[in-house]
C-alpha positions in Angstrom: 114.0 12.5 39.5 113.3 11.1 36.0 115.6 12.7 33.5 114.7 13.3 29.9 116.6 11.2 27.3 119.9 12.7 26.3 119.2 14.9 23.3 121.4 15.4 20.3 121.6 19.2 20.7 123.0 20.9 23.9 122.7 24.6 23.2 124.5 26.9 25.6 122.6 29.6 27.5 124.0 32.3 25.1 122.8 30.2 22.1 119.3 29.8 23.6 119.2 33.6 24.2 120.2 34.3 20.7 117.3 32.1 19.4 114.9 33.9 21.7 116.1 37.4 20.8 115.7 36.8 17.1 112.2 35.4 17.6 111.4 38.4 19.8 112.6 40.8 17.2 110.4 39.1 14.6 107.4 39.3 16.9 108.0 43.0 17.5 108.1 43.6 13.7 104.9 41.6 13.1 103.0 43.2 16.0 102.5 40.1 18.1 100.6 40.1 21.3 102.2 42.4 23.8 101.9 39.9 26.7 103.7 37.3 24.6 106.5 39.8 23.8 106.8 40.7 27.5 107.0 37.0 28.4 109.9 36.6 26.0 111.7 39.7 27.3 111.3 38.3 30.9 112.7 34.9 30.0 115.6 36.4 28.1 116.5 38.6 31.1 116.2 35.6 33.4 118.5 33.3 31.4 121.1 36.1 31.0 121.1 36.4 34.8 121.7 32.8 35.7 124.7 30.5 35.6 122.8 27.3 35.7 122.5 25.7 32.3 119.1 25.9 30.7 119.9 22.5 29.3 120.5 21.1 32.8 117.2 22.7 34.0 115.4 21.2 31.0 117.0 17.8 31.6 115.8 17.9 35.2 112.3 19.1 34.5 113.1 22.4 36.3 112.4 25.0 33.6 109.9 26.5 36.1 112.9 28.1 37.8 113.3 30.5 34.9 111.0 33.5 35.4 108.3 33.8 32.7 108.8 30.3 31.3 105.3 29.3 30.4 104.1 26.1 28.7 104.5 27.5 25.2 108.1 28.5 25.8 108.9 25.2 27.5 107.7 23.4 24.4 110.0 25.6 22.2 113.0 24.9 24.5 112.2 21.2 24.3 112.0 21.3 20.5 115.3 23.2 20.4 117.1 20.6 22.5 115.6 17.6 20.8 115.6 18.8 17.1 118.1 21.7 17.0 115.5 24.1 15.8 112.1 25.7 16.7 109.5 25.5 13.9 107.6 28.5 15.1 110.8 30.7 15.2 111.6 29.7 11.6 108.2 30.6 10.5 108.3 33.9 12.3 111.6 34.9 10.6 110.8 33.4 7.2 109.9 36.5 5.3 112.2 38.9 7.2 115.6 39.9 5.8 118.3 38.0 7.6 120.6 41.0 7.9 118.2 42.8 10.3 119.2 40.4 13.1 122.8 41.5 12.9 121.9 45.1 13.3 119.9 44.7 16.5 122.2 45.7 19.4 123.9 48.6 17.6 123.2 51.6 19.8 119.9 53.2 18.7 118.9 50.3 16.5 115.9 48.3 17.7 114.0 45.6 15.9 111.9 48.1 13.8 114.8 50.3 12.8 116.8 47.2 11.9 114.0 45.9 9.7 113.6 49.2 7.9 117.4 49.4 7.2 117.6 45.7 6.1 114.6 46.1 3.9 115.8 49.4 2.3 119.3 48.1 1.5 118.3 44.5 0.8 120.4 43.1 3.6 119.9 39.3 3.1 123.3 38.3 4.6 123.8 38.8 8.4 127.6 38.6 8.0 127.8 41.7 5.8 124.8 43.7 7.1 126.7 46.0 9.5 129.3 46.9 6.9 126.7 47.7 4.3 124.8 49.9 6.7 128.0 51.7 7.5 128.7 52.2 3.8 125.1 53.5 3.3 125.5 56.0 6.2 128.8 57.2 4.8 127.2 57.8 1.5 124.3 59.8 3.1 121.7 57.2 2.0 120.1 56.6 5.4 118.9 60.1 5.8 116.9 59.7 2.6 114.8 57.0 4.1 111.3 57.8 5.5 111.5 58.5 9.2 115.2 59.0 9.2 117.3 62.2 9.3 120.9 63.3 9.1 121.3 63.2 12.9 119.9 59.6 13.1 122.3 58.6 10.3 125.2 60.2 12.1 124.3 58.5 15.3 124.2 55.1 13.6 127.5 55.7 11.9 129.1 56.8 15.2 127.7 53.8 17.0 129.2 51.4 14.4 132.5 53.3 14.3 132.9 53.3 18.0 131.3 49.9 18.5 129.0 51.3 21.1 126.3 48.8 21.8 123.1 49.4 23.6 122.8 48.5 27.3 121.1 45.2 26.5 124.3 43.8 25.0 127.0 46.2 26.4 129.3 44.4 28.9 128.1 45.0 32.4 130.3 46.6 35.0 132.1 44.4 37.5 130.6 44.9 40.9 133.8 46.3 42.2 134.0 48.9 39.3 130.3 49.9 39.8 131.0 50.3 43.5 133.9 52.7 42.7 131.8 54.8 40.4 128.9 54.9 42.9 131.2 55.9 45.7 132.5 58.9 43.7 128.9 60.0 43.0 127.9 59.6 46.6 130.9 61.5 47.9 130.2 64.3 45.4 126.4 64.4 46.3 127.0 64.6 50.0 128.6 68.0 49.5 125.2 69.4 48.8 123.4 70.3 52.1 120.0 69.3 50.7 121.1 65.7 50.5 119.9 64.1 53.7 120.7 60.5 52.7 121.9 58.8 49.5 122.1 55.2 48.6 122.8 53.1 45.6 119.9 50.7 44.7 119.2 48.1 42.1 121.7 45.3 41.3 124.5 47.2 43.0 122.6 47.1 46.3 121.7 43.4 45.7 125.5 42.9 45.3 125.1 41.2 41.9 128.4 40.1 40.2 127.9 42.6 37.4 125.9 45.9 37.2 124.2 47.6 34.3 122.9 51.0 35.1 123.5 52.7 38.4 120.3 53.7 40.3 120.7 56.2 43.1 118.1 57.4 45.6 118.3 60.7 47.6 116.3 61.7 50.6 115.7 65.4 50.5 113.2 68.2 51.1 114.7 70.2 48.3 114.8 68.0 45.2 115.5 70.9 42.8 118.8 71.7 44.6 119.8 68.0 44.6 119.1 67.5 40.9 120.9 70.8 40.0 123.9 69.7 42.0 123.9 66.2 40.4 123.8 67.6 36.9 127.1 69.5 37.7 128.9 66.2 38.4 132.1 66.5 36.3 132.0 63.0 34.9 128.7 63.5 33.1 128.9 63.4 29.3 125.2 63.7 28.4 121.9 64.3 30.1 119.5 61.8 28.7 116.3 62.6 30.7 114.8 63.8 33.9 112.9 66.6 35.6 112.6 68.4 38.9 112.8 65.3 41.0 115.0 62.9 38.9 117.6 62.9 36.3 119.2 60.4 33.9 122.7 60.9 32.5 125.4 59.0 30.7 128.9 59.4 32.2 132.1 59.7 30.2 132.7 56.0 30.9 129.4 55.2 29.1 127.6 54.2 32.3 124.0 55.2 32.6 123.1 56.8 36.0 119.6 57.5 37.3 119.1 59.7 40.3 115.7 59.9 42.0 114.7 62.0 44.9 112.3 61.2 47.7 110.8 63.0 50.7 112.6 61.6 53.8 109.3 60.3 55.1 108.9 57.9 52.2 112.6 57.1 51.5 112.2 53.5 52.8 109.5 52.9 50.2 111.7 54.1 47.4 114.6 52.0 48.7 112.4 48.9 48.6 110.8 49.6 45.3 114.1 50.0 43.4 116.2 47.3 45.1 114.5 44.0 44.3 115.0 41.9 41.3 112.1 41.9 38.8 111.0 38.5 39.9 111.1 39.5 43.6 109.1 42.6 42.9 106.4 40.7 41.0 106.1 38.2 43.8 106.1 40.8 46.5 103.4 42.9 44.8 101.3 39.8 44.3 101.7 38.9 48.0 100.6 42.4 49.0 97.6 42.6 46.6 96.3 39.3 48.1 96.2 41.2 51.4 94.5 44.3 50.0 97.7 46.3 49.8 99.2 48.2 46.8 102.9 48.9 46.8 104.7 51.8 45.1 107.8 53.9 45.5 105.8 56.3 47.6 104.5 53.8 50.1 101.7 51.2 50.7 98.2 52.1 49.8 95.5 50.5 52.0 92.0 51.4 50.8 92.2 55.0 50.1 95.1 55.7 52.5 98.8 55.9 51.6 101.1 54.8 54.3 104.7 56.3 54.0 107.8 54.7 55.4 111.1 56.3 56.2 112.9 52.9 56.4 112.5 49.5 54.8 112.0 47.6 58.0 108.8 49.3 58.7 107.7 48.9 55.1 108.2 45.1 55.3 106.5 44.9 58.7 103.4 46.6 57.2 103.1 43.7 54.7 103.6 41.2 57.5 107.1 40.2 56.6 110.5 40.2 58.2 113.0 42.6 56.5 114.5 40.8 53.6 118.3 41.5 53.0 118.8 43.0 49.5 121.0 40.1 48.5 118.1 37.7 48.9 115.6 39.7 46.9 115.8 37.3 44.0 112.4 35.7 43.7 113.2 32.4 45.3 111.6 31.5 48.7 112.5 34.7 50.5 108.9 36.0 50.8 107.4 32.8 52.2 110.3 32.4 54.6 110.0 36.1 55.7 106.3 35.6 56.4 107.2 32.7 58.7 110.1 34.4 60.4 112.5 31.8 58.9 114.9 33.7 56.7 118.5 32.4 57.1 120.9 34.4 59.2 123.4 35.2 56.4 127.2 35.0 56.9 128.9 38.3 57.6 132.4 39.7 57.3 132.8 39.6 61.1 132.3 35.8 61.0 135.4 35.3 58.9 138.3 34.0 61.0 140.9 33.6 58.2 141.7 32.5 54.7 143.3 29.5 53.0 144.0 30.8 49.5 146.5 33.6 49.2 149.8 33.9 47.2 153.2 35.2 48.0 156.1 36.3 45.8 157.3 32.7 45.7 154.8 32.3 42.8 153.0 35.2 41.2 152.3 37.3 44.3 153.8 40.7 45.1 154.5 40.3 48.8 156.7 38.0 50.9 155.4 35.4 53.2 156.2 37.5 56.2 154.3 40.5 54.8 151.2 38.5 54.0 151.2 37.1 57.5 151.6 40.5 59.1 148.7 41.7 56.9 146.5 38.8 58.0 147.4 39.4 61.6 146.4 43.1 61.2 143.0 42.0 59.9 142.5 40.0 63.1 142.7 36.6 61.3 143.3 33.6 63.5 144.9 31.7 60.6 146.2 32.2 57.1 146.7 29.5 54.5 149.5 30.1 51.9 148.6 28.4 48.7 151.0 29.6 46.1 150.9 28.1 42.6 152.7 24.8 42.8 156.2 24.6 41.3 156.6 22.5 38.2 157.9 19.0 38.5 158.7 18.9 34.8 160.9 22.0 35.0 162.5 21.6 38.5 162.3 17.9 39.1 160.9 16.1 42.1 164.1 16.5 44.3 164.2 20.3 43.9 160.4 20.6 44.5 160.7 18.6 47.7 163.5 20.9 48.8 161.4 24.0 48.1 158.6 22.5 50.2 160.9 21.6 53.1 162.4 25.1 53.0 159.0 26.8 53.0 157.7 24.5 55.7 160.7 25.5 57.9 159.8 29.3 57.4 156.2 28.6 58.4 157.1 26.6 61.4 159.4 29.4 62.6 156.5 31.9 62.3 154.1 29.6 64.1 156.5 28.9 66.9 157.4 32.6 67.4 153.9 33.9 68.1 150.4 32.8 69.0 148.3 35.4 67.2 147.9 33.6 63.9 148.5 30.1 62.6 150.0 29.8 59.2 149.1 26.8 57.1 150.9 25.5 54.1 149.1 24.4 50.9 149.5 24.7 47.1 147.2 25.7 44.4 147.7 22.9 41.9 146.5 22.8 38.3 143.9 20.3 37.2 145.3 19.2 33.9 143.2 18.5 30.8 143.1 14.8 31.6 141.9 15.3 35.2 145.3 14.6 36.7 147.0 17.1 39.0 150.2 19.0 38.2 151.9 17.5 41.3 152.1 13.8 42.1 150.5 12.4 45.2 153.8 11.7 47.0 154.5 15.5 46.8 151.0 16.5 47.7 151.2 14.4 50.9 153.8 16.9 52.2 151.2 19.7 52.3 148.6 20.7 55.0 145.9 20.9 52.3 145.5 21.2 48.5 143.5 23.7 46.4 142.9 22.2 42.9 141.9 24.6 40.1 141.5 24.7 36.4 143.7 27.3 34.7 143.9 26.0 31.1 141.9 24.0 28.5 138.6 25.8 28.6 137.5 24.6 25.2 136.7 21.1 26.3 133.3 19.4 25.7 130.8 19.2 28.4 131.6 15.6 29.1 135.4 16.1 29.0 135.2 19.1 31.4 132.9 17.3 33.8 135.0 14.1 33.9 138.1 16.3 34.4 136.7 18.1 37.4 135.3 14.9 38.9 138.7 13.2 38.6 140.3 15.9 40.7 137.4 15.8 43.2 137.9 12.1 43.6 141.6 12.5 44.5 141.8 11.9 48.3 144.6 14.5 48.7 142.5 17.3 47.2 140.9 19.5 49.9 139.3 22.4 48.0 138.2 22.9 44.4 139.3 26.5 43.5 137.2 28.8 41.4 135.2 25.8 40.2 133.5 27.1 37.0 136.6 28.9 35.7 134.8 31.9 34.4 136.2 35.4 34.0 133.4 37.9 34.0 133.1 39.8 30.7 136.1 37.8 29.4 135.6 34.1 29.5 132.4 32.0 30.0 132.2 29.3 32.6 133.2 25.7 31.9 130.3 23.8 30.4 129.8 21.3 33.3 127.2 18.8 34.3 126.7 20.4 37.7 124.5 17.6 39.0 127.3 15.1 38.5 129.9 17.6 39.9 127.9 18.2 43.1 127.3 14.4 43.4 131.1 13.9 43.4 131.7 16.7 45.9 129.2 15.2 48.3 130.5 11.7 47.8 134.1 12.6 48.4 133.4 15.2 51.1 135.2 18.1 49.3 134.9 21.8 49.7 134.0 24.4 47.0 135.7 27.8 46.9 133.9 31.1 46.6 136.7 33.0 44.9 136.3 36.7 45.7 138.4 38.1 42.9 136.1 40.7 41.3 136.4 39.3 37.8 135.8 35.7 39.0 133.2 35.6 41.8 133.3 31.9 41.3 131.3 29.7 42.3 128.4 31.9 41.0 125.7 32.5 43.5 123.0 30.6 41.8 125.2 27.5 41.8 126.1 28.2 45.5 122.4 28.2 46.3 121.9 24.8 44.6 125.0 23.3 46.2 124.2 24.5 49.7 120.8 22.7 49.5 122.8 19.5 49.1 124.8 20.1 52.3 128.0 21.2 50.5 130.5 23.4 52.4 132.4 26.4 51.2 135.5 28.4 51.7 135.5 32.1 50.9 138.9 33.1 49.5 140.3 36.4 48.4 142.9 34.6 46.2 145.0 37.6 47.2 148.2 38.1 45.3 149.2 41.1 47.5 148.6 42.6 50.9 146.0 44.9 49.4 144.3 42.0 47.7 143.1 40.6 51.0 140.4 43.2 51.1 138.5 41.8 48.1 137.2 39.0 50.4 134.1 41.3 50.9 133.0 40.4 47.3 133.2 36.7 48.2 130.9 37.5 51.1 128.5 39.1 48.6 128.4 35.8 46.6 127.9 33.8 49.8 125.0 35.9 50.9 123.4 35.8 47.5 123.8 32.1 47.6 121.9 32.0 51.0 124.9 30.8 53.0 124.9 30.9 56.8 128.0 31.0 59.0 127.8 27.2 59.5 128.1 26.6 55.8 131.4 28.6 55.4 134.4 26.7 56.9 136.7 29.7 57.3 134.3 31.0 60.0 135.6 28.2 62.2 137.9 29.2 65.1 141.5 28.3 64.8 141.6 25.0 66.7 138.6 23.6 64.7 140.0 24.8 61.4 143.4 23.4 62.0 141.9 20.0 63.0 139.8 20.0 59.8 142.5 21.2 57.4 146.0 20.3 58.6 146.9 16.9 57.4 149.6 16.4 60.1 149.0 18.4 63.3 
């Protein structure tokens, strides 16, 4: 593939989105074409949902992978990366007060409200705009503006004071947290006899790493009773909308929850309608329209007849498709493959035979080696790899570290020789230092069955430095697995800025394995990069990175990432039975 020349400007995804959002706000103020506005909204949402760098996609002539990226937007992205600015965006914003852009995102303040406030109070400086609006609200000056009132003024002041941002910029819930909240709602709703079936839909059902609003669907013949019961849920802070068949509320946690009811006969239609990503739904409806079918939450209309579906499988069959697992409803190739009966058979929890990245109390874990092994045995694992954080050579010295290894090896051999249910393997999680070297020398690493190498510090490196750092570790012949490869912490720390093409090239060249870390605040490698990597034949390990017995259970979130990355059983190495796994991973059998 012919790459574009290396540009001078390499904007991050967040910086690209900021540019697009400001241009979008300007277009909304100036009444631009609605289709152009929707295109920008679609592209912004698409970029915010991916981990792949827009810069990388641009470099590889793959901007088409971003939903809504038409030719005009492609040219703007090209101009941004090659000149550091977009002439059209500058022109759009030229006669608008700069302070308005700092106000967008405050709860209840959209582009038009921000413009009115910035114009009224002469907010020409984005850095001081929020403080000046706060001062104006405290002085009662906002209520005096046309179209404003005391309540609007109070709401703006409250939003600034509490730093409540609207849902477009509010940190999304971790999947695990969204699941906990949804489970409480479902348990509560099942106490109402009119609830025949209830299910969480949307991004939660697709098992996305983070979730915005919660969408719940209820099958019932008595929607009024269901909605009445829901509105008595004790965690509701405010009812924001609804009617006899649906309701929207905000919980005390700030989470928006939408509950919709459906007749049981059409429940499958509602499940499908509210489960796919925006891109998937667009492609599916286009596919159906080409066949004379119209899709809705009520069913499939063919001519003048509406066909209802109690379950999704029948819904998809009517369109001529195999049922598509929710995790795959992303707008990739799932529809074409479903039409051909060639969807991948995704890896499942029952396929997992063990783990190779868990910790004990010899590093930062809570439980002993023996307790972790018993827990692994109770889960039916055939093997369990202990990979504590490696001891420090600098602090302890080589002789003491070798003694620790020998002592721990003796404990593991005793466990292995005393039973046949589970094989315990001995590795370390070693740090990849800022210069690409490992925190343990090779003569110590040779004593281990396998090595997990991970980045834990130095996240402010340049793209080139971070890439060279990771590639150096990948090239080390004693490294087996690259742990949580992008280093992100969801809602806390962005991923390393890496040239993933080069990283994947190195992984393939050196036959290394990438980890899918199942910690709910990591979920690393992200699913879009998993999808790219698996197309290149790269293999994976799904790891709980458990630091306690209870922590072993989070491996299910790693399965979610694997399935969203289109992984099959054969692409996940800890689906191998014990004999094959030991042959693959243990350096000295």
